[in-house]
ROTIKE-524465 format. One record per residue: z, y, x of N, C-alpha, C in turn. Coordinates in steps of 0.05 Angstrom, whole numbers, plus 5000, padded with zeros to 4 digits. Last residue first. Example, Ala and Ser with C-alpha at 12.3 -4.5 7.8 and 13.67 -1.06 7.14 Angstrom:
((5142 4955 5257) (5143 4979 5273) (5157 5001 5258)) ((5156 4886 5264) (5156 4910 5246) (5156 4934 5264)) 
REM end
This chain:
((4463 4641 5267) (4446 4632 5266) (4427 4648 5286)) ((4512 4672 5269) (4520 4647 5290) (4482 4635 5291)) ((4499 4715 5235) (4509 4719 5262) (4501 4694 5278)) ((4497 4684 5187) (4475 4698 5199) (4479 4702 5229)) ((4552 4663 5185) (4531 4643 5186) (4510 4663 5193)) ((4576 4723 5176) (4582 4705 5199) (4556 4678 5206)) ((4552 4730 5126) (4549 4750 5156) (4557 4734 5170)) ((4575 4689 5094) (4547 4697 5097) (4543 4711 5122)) ((4637 4706 5097) (4624 4679 5103) (4594 4677 5103)) ((4633 4756 5073) (4642 4755 5097) (4629 4733 5106)) ((4617 4740 5018) (4605 4765 5041) (4601 4754 5070)) ((4646 4703 5003) (4629 4691 5007) (4612 4715 5024)) ((4706 4744 5005) (4701 4714 5024) (4674 4706 5021)) ((4693 4777 4962) (4697 4788 4985) (4683 4764 5015)) ((4711 4757 4921) (4689 4772 4917) (4676 4774 4955)) ((4768 4741 4924) (4744 4722 4922) (4715 4731 4923)) ((4779 4794 4933) (4789 4778 4951) (4761 4755 4953)) ((4781 4816 4887) (4764 4825 4905) (4768 4816 4927)) ((4813 4777 4853) (4783 4778 4848) (4767 4787 4868)) ((4862 4777 4873) (4850 4760 4872) (4821 4758 4871)) ((4870 4835 4858) (4873 4822 4888) (4864 4798 4882)) ((4874 4828 4798) (4851 4845 4812) (4855 4832 4846)) ((4913 4794 4784) (4887 4787 4785) (4870 4800 4795)) ((4955 4830 4813) (4949 4807 4824) (4923 4799 4814)) ((4950 4876 4768) (4946 4882 4798) (4937 4861 4816)) ((4963 4842 4722) (4942 4852 4720) (4932 4858 4752)) ((5016 4829 4733) (5004 4808 4741) (4975 4821 4738)) ((5040 4889 4737) (5040 4871 4759) (5020 4843 4763)) ((5031 4893 4683) (5016 4910 4699) (5018 4898 4721)) ((5068 4859 4656) (5041 4856 4646) (5027 4871 4674)) ((5119 4883 4674) (5110 4856 4687) (5081 4844 4681)) ((5116 4936 4656) (5117 4934 4683) (5108 4901 4688)) ((5089 4949 4594) (5111 4939 4606) (5095 4927 4626)) ((5042 4970 4563) (5053 4983 4582) (5075 4969 4600)) ((5028 4950 4504) (5007 4947 4529) (5015 4960 4560)) ((5073 4930 4481) (5053 4914 4474) (5028 4922 4500)) ((5117 4970 4484) (5126 4934 4495) (5084 4923 4497)) ((5089 5021 4471) (5095 5016 4499) (5094 4985 4508)) ((5082 5018 4419) (5060 5016 4431) (5061 5004 4469)) ((5130 5009 4397) (5118 4985 4398) (5097 4988 4414)) ((5157 5057 4416) (5160 5035 4426) (5151 5012 4427)) ((5120 5089 4382) (5113 5096 4402) (5131 5072 4415)) ((5142 5070 4336) (5122 5063 4337) (5109 5069 4358)) ((5196 5091 4342) (5196 5068 4330) (5171 5061 4333)) ((5184 5153 4338) (5200 5137 4357) (5192 5105 4361)) ((5160 5160 4282) (5137 5161 4311) (5158 5141 4333)) ((5210 5150 4262) (5182 5136 4254) (5172 5130 4277)) ((5243 5188 4273) (5256 5165 4276) (5229 5144 4270)) ((5208 5235 4255) (5215 5224 4282) (5226 5203 4290)) ((5212 5229 4206) (5191 5228 4216) (5191 5223 4243)) ((5266 5241 4190) (5253 5213 4180) (5228 5210 4200)) ((5279 5289 4208) (5291 5262 4225) (5278 5245 4219)) ((5243 5341 4210) (5239 5314 4198) (5253 5298 4214)) ((5246 5388 4248) (5257 5398 4215) (5252 5368 4199)) ((5217 5380 4287) (5257 5380 4292) (5263 5387 4259)) ((5164 5370 4277) (5183 5350 4287) (5218 5349 4289)) ((5154 5425 4268) (5155 5408 4255) (5168 5383 4261)) ((5178 5453 4319) (5185 5463 4291) (5177 5439 4275)) ((5138 5424 4353) (5167 5429 4359) (5185 5430 4332)) ((5084 5445 4330) (5098 5416 4336) (5124 5415 4339)) ((5092 5505 4341) (5087 5491 4312) (5095 5459 4312)) ((5088 5509 4391) (5111 5522 4374) (5108 5507 4342)) ((5041 5491 4408) (5066 5481 4413) (5086 5483 4395)) ((5006 5524 4382) (5008 5487 4368) (5028 5485 4388)) ((5023 5567 4413) (5021 5562 4383) (5022 5541 4364)) ((5006 5550 4463) (5034 5558 4457) (5039 5559 4426)) ((4962 5523 4504) (4966 5524 4464) (4989 5539 4459)) ((4957 5496 4543) (4955 5520 4543) (4950 5535 4519)) ((4915 5430 4513) (4932 5450 4539) (4933 5481 4537)) ((4930 5419 4445) (4912 5424 4461) (4926 5438 4489)) ((4972 5362 4433) (4964 5388 4425) (4944 5397 4451)) ((5002 5304 4394) (4980 5312 4416) (4977 5345 4407)) ((5056 5268 4383) (5041 5297 4372) (5031 5305 4395)) ((5071 5202 4364) (5065 5221 4375) (5048 5250 4367)) ((5049 5154 4326) (5075 5156 4349) (5076 5176 4365)) ((5024 5194 4286) (5031 5170 4276) (5053 5161 4308)) ((5003 5242 4303) (5013 5238 4283) (5024 5221 4273)) ((4953 5213 4348) (4965 5237 4340) (4974 5233 4316)) ((4972 5167 4384) (4958 5163 4365) (4968 5190 4351)) ((4980 5162 4451) (4986 5178 4434) (4962 5174 4405)) ((4954 5135 4501) (4977 5129 4492) (4990 5133 4463)) ((4911 5168 4507) (4905 5129 4508) (4933 5124 4497)) ((4921 5216 4512) (4903 5209 4484) (4903 5181 4481)) ((4950 5216 4558) (4961 5221 4536) (4949 5213 4514)) ((4918 5215 4611) (4925 5185 4591) (4940 5193 4567)) ((4901 5276 4613) (4902 5254 4627) (4903 5229 4609)) ((4914 5312 4555) (4897 5309 4584) (4910 5282 4592)) ((4943 5346 4502) (4917 5321 4509) (4901 5320 4530)) ((5012 5345 4516) (4980 5360 4508) (4960 5334 4515)) ((5057 5323 4465) (5044 5318 4501) (5016 5341 4493)) ((5118 5304 4444) (5095 5327 4443) (5081 5324 4470)) ((5150 5236 4421) (5143 5262 4437) (5120 5285 4434)) ((5212 5201 4399) (5189 5219 4397) (5179 5238 4411)) ((5235 5155 4438) (5230 5184 4433) (5204 5194 4428)) ((5237 5103 4451) (5238 5109 4421) (5244 5136 4427)) ((5235 5086 4505) (5267 5091 4497) (5258 5100 4468)) ((5179 5086 4518) (5190 5063 4511) (5220 5069 4503)) ((5168 5145 4507) (5166 5134 4483) (5180 5099 4495)) ((5185 5153 4559) (5214 5170 4532) (5201 5155 4512)) ((5163 5136 4595) (5187 5124 4597) (5206 5134 4562)) ((5111 5153 4586) (5118 5124 4589) (5148 5121 4583)) ((5117 5208 4602) (5112 5205 4577) (5124 5173 4568)) ((5145 5200 4653) (5161 5210 4636) (5150 5210 4606)) ((5090 5185 4683) (5118 5162 4679) (5138 5181 4653)) ((5030 5201 4653) (5051 5208 4668) (5073 5190 4658)) ((4969 5194 4686) (4984 5178 4671) (5016 5181 4667)) ((4952 5257 4704) (4944 5228 4702) (4963 5217 4686)) ((4947 5319 4680) (4970 5292 4689) (4943 5269 4691)) ((4948 5394 4661) (4939 5366 4679) (4959 5347 4681)) ((4982 5421 4639) (4954 5430 4641) (4932 5403 4653)) ((5037 5391 4591) (5020 5401 4613) (4991 5408 4616)) ((5078 5400 4565) (5057 5417 4555) (5039 5412 4579)) ((5124 5356 4538) (5107 5357 4557) (5083 5371 4555)) ((5180 5344 4503) (5162 5361 4506) (5147 5360 4536)) ((5214 5302 4459) (5206 5303 4497) (5181 5317 4491)) ((5280 5293 4421) (5243 5300 4428) (5234 5303 4460)) ((5323 5289 4422) (5311 5275 4395) (5286 5285 4397)) ((5365 5245 4472) (5348 5269 4464) (5339 5262 4439)) ((5384 5193 4481) (5399 5210 4472) (5386 5237 4463)) ((5346 5171 4521) (5361 5156 4503) (5372 5170 4476)) ((5347 5207 4562) (5317 5201 4545) (5333 5183 4514)) ((5393 5208 4588) (5382 5234 4569) (5360 5225 4556)) ((5394 5147 4605) (5416 5164 4581) (5400 5181 4567)) ((5350 5156 4645) (5350 5138 4622) (5365 5150 4600)) ((5343 5174 4687) (5340 5195 4667) (5345 5187 4636)) ((5380 5185 4750) (5372 5162 4729) (5364 5177 4700)) ((5381 5225 4783) (5367 5194 4791) (5367 5174 4769)) ((5352 5287 4772) (5370 5268 4760) (5362 5233 4762)) ((5356 5343 4796) (5350 5324 4803) (5364 5306 4792)) ((5374 5392 4742) (5369 5392 4769) (5357 5361 4770)) ((5388 5406 4690) (5408 5388 4706) (5398 5384 4732)) ((5393 5473 4652) (5376 5453 4676) (5394 5440 4687)) ((5379 5498 4591) (5398 5485 4608) (5387 5466 4631)) ((5375 5542 4544) (5360 5527 4561) (5380 5521 4586)) ((5401 5579 4510) (5392 5552 4496) (5379 5533 4515)) ((5365 5637 4532) (5386 5629 4510) (5383 5599 4502)) ((5319 5634 4578) (5330 5645 4565) (5362 5627 4547)) ((5291 5632 4647) (5303 5621 4626) (5322 5634 4608)) ((5281 5666 4698) (5268 5666 4663) (5276 5659 4642)) ((5314 5639 4738) (5308 5670 4731) (5300 5675 4705)) ((5291 5584 4731) (5320 5592 4720) (5319 5623 4720)) ((5246 5589 4751) (5240 5584 4729) (5268 5592 4715)) ((5249 5612 4810) (5237 5628 4786) (5248 5624 4757)) ((5266 5554 4826) (5281 5580 4826) (5270 5603 4802)) ((5229 5524 4814) (5260 5520 4801) (5269 5545 4803)) ((5179 5512 4824) (5187 5536 4806) (5212 5532 4799)) ((5179 5470 4861) (5167 5488 4872) (5172 5514 4852)) ((5231 5426 4834) (5200 5439 4843) (5204 5465 4847)) ((5268 5375 4794) (5263 5400 4812) (5230 5404 4822)) ((5294 5350 4728) (5276 5353 4751) (5274 5374 4767)) ((5301 5368 4662) (5309 5344 4680) (5287 5347 4706)) ((5321 5414 4622) (5303 5411 4637) (5314 5388 4660)) ((5328 5419 4545) (5345 5404 4577) (5321 5403 4595)) ((5345 5464 4501) (5326 5454 4519) (5335 5443 4547)) ((5379 5448 4431) (5380 5450 4470) (5358 5451 4484)) ((5392 5493 4379) (5379 5481 4389) (5377 5478 4426)) ((5423 5522 4347) (5441 5508 4357) (5419 5482 4377)) ((5386 5551 4312) (5402 5558 4327) (5415 5541 4349)) ((5329 5538 4292) (5352 5524 4298) (5364 5533 4316)) ((5297 5583 4282) (5300 5562 4263) (5325 5550 4269)) ((5298 5612 4332) (5300 5630 4308) (5316 5606 4281)) ((5289 5576 4374) (5316 5578 4369) (5324 5596 4336)) ((5227 5574 4368) (5248 5550 4361) (5282 5549 4351)) ((5227 5622 4389) (5221 5616 4358) (5228 5591 4350)) ((5247 5621 4440) (5265 5636 4423) (5252 5631 4396)) ((5211 5578 4463) (5241 5574 4454) (5249 5593 4440)) ((5162 5596 4477) (5165 5592 4453) (5189 5580 4448)) ((5170 5604 4537) (5159 5632 4520) (5172 5625 4491)) ((5189 5552 4559) (5206 5585 4549) (5201 5600 4538)) ((5141 5531 4549) (5165 5514 4534) (5187 5537 4537)) ((5112 5555 4585) (5103 5557 4565) (5131 5549 4549)) ((5137 5539 4637) (5133 5565 4627) (5134 5570 4597)) ((5118 5487 4648) (5145 5490 4640) (5152 5517 4625)) ((5069 5471 4666) (5073 5495 4637) (5107 5494 4634)) ((5046 5441 4696) (5074 5425 4682) (5071 5440 4658)) ((5030 5465 4740) (5014 5445 4723) (5024 5436 4700)) ((5074 5483 4771) (5046 5506 4754) (5034 5491 4731)) ((5126 5447 4771) (5110 5457 4783) (5086 5469 4769)) ((5175 5410 4770) (5176 5436 4757) (5155 5451 4774)) ((5170 5338 4752) (5164 5368 4775) (5165 5394 4755)) ((5206 5324 4696) (5181 5326 4711) (5191 5339 4729)) ((5216 5329 4630) (5231 5316 4648) (5202 5307 4672)) ((5247 5360 4577) (5223 5367 4585) (5237 5340 4614)) ((5284 5353 4511) (5279 5344 4542) (5252 5346 4544)) ((5315 5377 4452) (5288 5376 4467) (5290 5370 4496)) ((5370 5359 4411) (5359 5363 4441) (5334 5363 4444)) ((5399 5405 4366) (5373 5386 4366) (5364 5393 4397)) ((5476 5393 4377) (5450 5405 4364) (5425 5393 4372)) ((5520 5384 4408) (5508 5371 4390) (5486 5371 4378)) ((5507 5386 4485) (5512 5397 4458) (5508 5380 4436)) ((5533 5338 4531) (5510 5352 4516) (5520 5362 4491)) ((5562 5302 4558) (5573 5332 4558) (5545 5348 4554)) ((5552 5253 4570) (5534 5269 4588) (5543 5302 4585)) ((5588 5233 4524) (5592 5227 4556) (5582 5246 4572)) ((5552 5261 4482) (5584 5268 4490) (5593 5259 4515)) ((5511 5222 4480) (5508 5247 4488) (5536 5268 4495)) ((5545 5171 4475) (5527 5177 4498) (5518 5206 4513)) ((5552 5176 4427) (5575 5174 4447) (5560 5181 4469)) ((5501 5180 4396) (5524 5199 4393) (5545 5199 4416)) ((5485 5135 4409) (5472 5156 4414) (5491 5179 4426)) ((5514 5094 4380) (5515 5097 4405) (5506 5123 4427)) ((5488 5109 4329) (5524 5109 4333) (5523 5121 4371)) ((5447 5097 4333) (5449 5119 4328) (5478 5131 4341)) ((5422 5046 4389) (5431 5057 4356) (5442 5081 4351)) ((5372 5069 4435) (5398 5064 4426) (5410 5062 4405)) ((5314 5037 4463) (5321 5056 4449) (5356 5044 4443)) ((5298 5019 4537) (5311 5010 4510) (5320 5039 4497)) ((5288 5031 4591) (5285 5051 4573) (5280 5035 4547)) ((5303 4967 4609) (5315 4987 4618) (5312 5012 4602)) ((5264 4943 4587) (5283 4929 4581) (5306 4956 4591)) ((5208 4963 4609) (5221 4966 4571) (5244 4958 4571)) ((5192 4999 4649) (5208 4984 4651) (5218 4982 4617)) ((5122 5014 4657) (5144 5021 4638) (5166 4998 4646)) ((5059 5029 4687) (5079 5010 4669) (5104 5023 4666)) ((4996 5053 4685) (5025 5056 4694) (5040 5036 4677)) ((4935 5019 4681) (4952 5037 4671) (4985 5030 4689)) ((4881 5001 4689) (4902 4986 4691) (4927 5007 4696)) ((4816 4975 4681) (4840 4996 4674) (4863 4984 4678)) ((4767 4983 4734) (4789 4961 4720) (4806 4983 4705)) ((4718 4983 4754) (4738 5007 4752) (4756 4994 4723)) ((4683 4953 4771) (4688 4955 4791) (4712 4985 4789)) ((4656 4943 4725) (4662 4916 4740) (4682 4932 4764)) ((4624 4982 4712) (4646 4974 4698) (4670 4949 4713)) ((4599 5021 4773) (4591 5001 4745) (4622 4997 4738)) ((4590 5087 4777) (4611 5063 4785) (4611 5048 4766)) ((4568 5131 4758) (4551 5108 4763) (4570 5091 4778)) ((4592 5180 4756) (4588 5177 4782) (4573 5148 4787)) ((4613 5163 4706) (4590 5190 4709) (4572 5187 4733)) ((4651 5132 4703) (4623 5117 4698) (4608 5141 4707)) ((4683 5167 4732) (4672 5144 4741) (4649 5132 4739)) ((4696 5200 4690) (4685 5209 4710) (4675 5194 4735)) ((4719 5157 4649) (4694 5171 4646) (4682 5182 4671)) ((4774 5145 4679) (4738 5115 4677) (4712 5138 4669)) ((4792 5188 4669) (4787 5181 4690) (4767 5163 4688)) ((4798 5180 4615) (4792 5203 4620) (4782 5202 4652)) ((4828 5134 4608) (4806 5136 4602) (4788 5166 4608)) ((4873 5123 4659) (4868 5135 4625) (4833 5133 4627)) ((4871 5089 4704) (4897 5090 4694) (4892 5107 4664)) ((4837 5047 4746) (4837 5069 4727) (4857 5065 4714)) ((4822 5033 4815) (4837 5028 4783) (4844 5048 4771)) ((4759 5014 4829) (4775 5033 4831) (4793 5030 4808)) ((4741 4963 4886) (4749 4975 4858) (4761 4994 4852)) ((4724 4973 4935) (4718 4948 4922) (4726 4958 4889)) ((4698 5023 4974) (4717 5013 4957) (4705 4997 4931)) ((4646 5038 4984) (4668 5028 5010) (4686 5016 4992)) ((4615 5080 4958) (4604 5055 4973) (4621 5032 4981)) ((4649 5111 4944) (4638 5102 4919) (4626 5076 4929)) ((4667 5130 4990) (4688 5121 4978) (4671 5107 4959)) ((4617 5168 5012) (4632 5143 5027) (4650 5124 5004)) ((4620 5202 4964) (4598 5181 4966) (4603 5160 4989)) ((4667 5230 4984) (4672 5210 4956) (4636 5198 4951)) ((4651 5244 5031) (4677 5231 5033) (4669 5220 5003)) ((4612 5287 5014) (4605 5264 5034) (4625 5239 5036)) ((4645 5320 4984) (4623 5302 4980) (4612 5286 4991)) ((4685 5337 5031) (4691 5321 5007) (4669 5309 4990)) ((4676 5382 5071) (4672 5343 5071) (4671 5335 5048)) ((4704 5426 5032) (4678 5421 5052) (4658 5395 5050)) ((4729 5406 4971) (4728 5409 4995) (4702 5411 5005)) ((4714 5403 4916) (4722 5426 4925) (4727 5424 4952)) ((4713 5341 4910) (4685 5360 4913) (4686 5388 4924)) ((4768 5327 4918) (4743 5318 4931) (4717 5341 4937)) ((4780 5354 4866) (4795 5356 4891) (4770 5354 4915)) ((4758 5317 4827) (4751 5345 4829) (4767 5364 4864)) ((4774 5267 4846) (4744 5276 4840) (4741 5300 4845)) ((4834 5278 4832) (4825 5265 4851) (4796 5276 4859)) ((4841 5338 4784) (4840 5315 4792) (4832 5298 4814)) ((4842 5385 4765) (4854 5380 4784) (4861 5354 4792)) ((4806 5372 4725) (4800 5398 4739) (4816 5397 4764)) ((4813 5300 4711) (4806 5332 4706) (4801 5346 4725)) ((4856 5254 4729) (4831 5261 4732) (4829 5294 4717)) ((4904 5220 4786) (4890 5246 4761) (4869 5246 4766)) ((4895 5175 4819) (4920 5179 4810) (4916 5205 4792)) ((4860 5114 4823) (4859 5136 4821) (4887 5154 4808)) ((4871 5070 4878) (4880 5080 4848) (4877 5110 4848)) ((4836 5025 4901) (4842 5058 4911) (4844 5059 4878)) ((4823 4969 4944) (4822 4978 4922) (4842 5004 4922)) ((4784 4936 4999) (4803 4962 4992) (4796 4969 4954)) ((4787 4887 5044) (4775 4887 5020) (4791 4917 5008)) ((4774 4884 5116) (4793 4886 5086) (4789 4893 5071)) ((4752 4896 5162) (4731 4874 5135) (4755 4872 5117)) ((4769 4925 5198) (4777 4893 5198) (4764 4881 5170)) ((4738 4970 5206) (4741 4958 5227) (4753 4927 5220)) ((4721 4987 5151) (4690 4983 5173) (4710 4973 5197)) ((4773 4988 5131) (4762 4963 5117) (4736 4960 5142)) ((4804 5030 5154) (4809 5006 5164) (4790 4985 5156)) ((4772 5071 5124) (4768 5069 5150) (4771 5041 5168)) ((4786 5058 5071) (4760 5060 5078) (4759 5053 5110)) ((4838 5079 5088) (4845 5054 5075) (4809 5048 5081)) ((4840 5139 5095) (4840 5114 5119) (4844 5088 5104)) ((4814 5150 5047) (4798 5153 5069) (4813 5136 5091)) ((4854 5138 5018) (4835 5126 5015) (4813 5126 5033)) ((4891 5173 5032) (4905 5144 5031) (4874 5129 5029)) ((4869 5230 5024) (4871 5210 5054) (4882 5184 5048)) ((4849 5212 4967) (4844 5231 4986) (4854 5226 5012)) ((4850 5186 4919) (4820 5187 4932) (4815 5205 4962)) ((4908 5145 4913) (4901 5170 4911) (4870 5166 4928)) ((4934 5092 4942) (4940 5103 4918) (4930 5136 4925)) ((4898 5030 4964) (4904 5063 4969) (4911 5081 4942)) ((4916 4982 4990) (4910 4988 4954) (4920 5019 4961)) ((4887 4928 5024) (4894 4951 5024) (4888 4961 5002)) ((4884 4852 5027) (4881 4874 5006) (4899 4906 5019)) ((4916 4822 5069) (4891 4814 5051) (4878 4837 5040)) ((4925 4858 5137) (4936 4853 5108) (4903 4838 5092)) ((4951 4850 5191) (4931 4832 5175) (4928 4833 5148)) ((4979 4877 5221) (4992 4869 5191) (4970 4847 5182)) ((4952 4902 5267) (4975 4881 5265) (4986 4866 5247)) ((4915 4932 5234) (4905 4909 5254) (4931 4896 5258)) ((4956 4971 5213) (4942 4945 5201) (4929 4931 5215)) ((4973 4992 5264) (4989 4978 5244) (4975 4966 5222)) ((4917 5015 5274) (4936 4995 5293) (4955 4980 5276)) ((4913 5050 5235) (4892 5029 5245) (4911 5006 5263)) ((4958 5088 5228) (4958 5072 5208) (4939 5043 5213)) ((4942 5123 5273) (4968 5115 5269) (4977 5091 5246)) ((4898 5150 5255) (4902 5139 5273) (4923 5115 5279)) ((4921 5175 5196) (4895 5148 5194) (4903 5136 5227)) ((4957 5211 5216) (4968 5190 5206) (4938 5168 5203)) ((4915 5245 5247) (4939 5231 5262) (4948 5205 5239)) ((4889 5265 5202) (4868 5249 5230) (4891 5240 5234)) ((4927 5294 5178) (4913 5272 5162) (4897 5254 5181)) ((4946 5336 5211) (4960 5313 5203) (4945 5291 5188)) ((4895 5364 5219) (4907 5348 5239) (4929 5317 5231)) ((4893 5389 5164) (4876 5368 5181) (4874 5349 5198)) ((4944 5411 5168) (4939 5387 5149) (4919 5379 5157)) ((4974 5421 5225) (4966 5430 5211) (4958 5413 5189)) ((5032 5382 5260) (5002 5402 5261) (4996 5405 5235)) ((5032 5301 5258) (5037 5334 5260) (5017 5350 5260)) ((5053 5254 5224) (5036 5271 5212) (5043 5301 5228)) ((5067 5191 5238) (5071 5220 5245) (5051 5233 5232)) ((5087 5146 5187) (5071 5147 5208) (5075 5177 5208)) ((5136 5084 5163) (5124 5120 5161) (5117 5126 5190)) ((5133 5038 5129) (5126 5050 5153) (5121 5073 5152)) ((5176 4995 5093) (5168 5013 5093) (5158 5030 5118)) ((5182 4920 5062) (5181 4943 5094) (5168 4973 5089)) ((5229 4922 5004) (5207 4930 5017) (5198 4945 5033)) ((5287 4924 4997) (5265 4896 5007) (5244 4894 5011)) ((5300 4975 4983) (5296 4950 4958) (5271 4923 4973)) ((5261 4982 5045) (5278 5003 5017) (5267 4977 4992)) ((5275 4985 5111) (5266 4960 5086) (5283 4981 5066)) ((5249 5027 5148) (5266 5018 5140) (5255 5000 5117)) ((5213 5069 5206) (5213 5041 5190) (5235 5036 5171)) ((5231 5118 5223) (5207 5118 5220) (5199 5083 5210)) ((5272 5160 5182) (5264 5143 5195) (5233 5125 5197)) ((5268 5227 5162) (5260 5203 5152) (5259 5185 5171)) ((5274 5285 5187) (5285 5260 5202) (5285 5235 5186)) ((5203 5299 5159) (5234 5314 5167) (5248 5296 5185)) ((5164 5248 5140) (5172 5272 5133) (5198 5279 5143)) ((5109 5205 5149) (5143 5210 5153) (5152 5241 5155)) ((5070 5171 5097) (5075 5195 5113) (5108 5197 5126)) ((5066 5105 5090) (5067 5128 5083) (5070 5145 5109)) ((5055 5043 5074) (5052 5056 5095) (5048 5084 5081)) ((5091 4978 5056) (5076 5012 5044) (5085 5023 5072)) ((5068 4909 5038) (5086 4937 5055) (5076 4955 5043)) ((5078 4854 5001) (5083 4881 5001) (5091 4899 5022)) ((5062 4799 4983) (5075 4817 5010) (5071 4836 5014)) ((5063 4767 4923) (5044 4785 4944) (5066 4797 4960)) ((5083 4731 4884) (5076 4721 4911) (5060 4742 4932)) ((5103 4756 4842) (5072 4744 4846) (5068 4735 4863)) ((5153 4776 4862) (5149 4751 4839) (5121 4743 4841)) ((5129 4822 4888) (5134 4804 4901) (5138 4776 4889)) ((5114 4848 4839) (5090 4843 4856) (5098 4815 4875)) ((5169 4862 4830) (5147 4853 4815) (5124 4835 4824)) ((5177 4901 4865) (5187 4877 4862) (5177 4859 4847)) ((5136 4944 4858) (5139 4924 4886) (5153 4896 4880)) ((5138 4974 4815) (5126 4948 4820) (5128 4930 4835)) ((5169 5012 4825) (5184 4991 4807) (5163 4969 4805)) ((5152 5039 4864) (5180 5029 4875) (5180 5004 4857)) ((5102 5053 4848) (5104 5039 4866) (5132 5024 4872)) ((5133 5089 4807) (5115 5069 4797) (5107 5051 4810)) ((5152 5133 4840) (5169 5121 4831) (5150 5088 4814)) ((5100 5150 4867) (5127 5137 4878) (5149 5116 4868)) ((5072 5175 4831) (5067 5156 4838) (5086 5138 4854)) ((5116 5218 4811) (5105 5196 4797) (5095 5174 4806)) ((5164 5222 4864) (5149 5230 4844) (5142 5207 4822)) ((5211 5229 4913) (5215 5226 4882) (5189 5237 4868)) ((5225 5209 4973) (5213 5234 4964) (5208 5216 4933)) ((5260 5168 5015) (5270 5186 4988) (5259 5205 4973)) ((5195 5138 4986) (5223 5144 4984) (5235 5154 5011)) ((5137 5167 5004) (5149 5148 4988) (5180 5152 4989)) ((5069 5199 4999) (5100 5199 5003) (5114 5176 4987)) ((5016 5168 4996) (5018 5202 5012) (5048 5205 5020)) ((5005 5103 5008) (5012 5134 4998) (5020 5154 5011)) ((4978 5046 5011) (4979 5061 5029) (4983 5087 5002)) ((5003 4980 5019) (4997 5001 5000) (4996 5031 5024)) 
REM end
């Protein structure tokens, strides 16, 4: 596994890989993680039984990317992996296909995000990006698709269907399980949360998450529900500025090691992002039986049947966000029904064990497709 960052860095991609690694081990997949070394983090350690190799990234961005690849190549030659799985089409995928050329190791690449801020769009915006993209299209054996938005982008690039398997992010449905009403009330008290309507945002405090829009509409929500609280879970580059702008009824919890009890006791999750891949926060909230209001971006339309198991709004539409929050906070029975249907959707299509099994099947498939070609080449060379 090649990924930009890993534990102790906590982000959506990192959390997803950390959750899948032990399940892949149960599928007899020996997982190693190659990632960047930040600050004073150790060059090597075992994280929950998974070997994590942190490679140096000195100097400016371009130099750091090259240094990472040059450090990764001899390590990969020593590890002799059967498959290299890159998480993102930028530096991780570039390193993976470079290793493939040297080691003849098949590569699968997970596209983390689509849209204007997605992996493909970022490549196109860079000076050498279009050439890198063409190399990836030729060299990557399979592109892992986590949303129909990403699938459409790859289809437009003439990537055939068999090379773009749909394997979405998964969630631990046992951990993120709904609680009965009485237990929810007790848990809210244990977390020292107020008793009124509770709307939660969970994620990085970054511009694309549009947390500021939640602050902008919150006075209108409080005008109808004076006891409502907006709970912000997470940290990020906008944390300081958002804290200065937050009004009455907004509460910051900062970095939360375990978001489960907060999701289990809230009334609603709001995710007004301008862009997403497949949001782990969305998966976790729906697994916990929490009704959600989310922008119609990334994987949200794949998860949410609008008005049935959640509520979709256009991105950057404050009026629609206000209407959605007010409509759902005013209707307890509708929220309960939405939460139940959301839980059913996650249990059926997004449980972690099923995702791990599909990844193992993909690894086997790319290996099976690769071996005949390698064998034919060696036979030709012998002749």
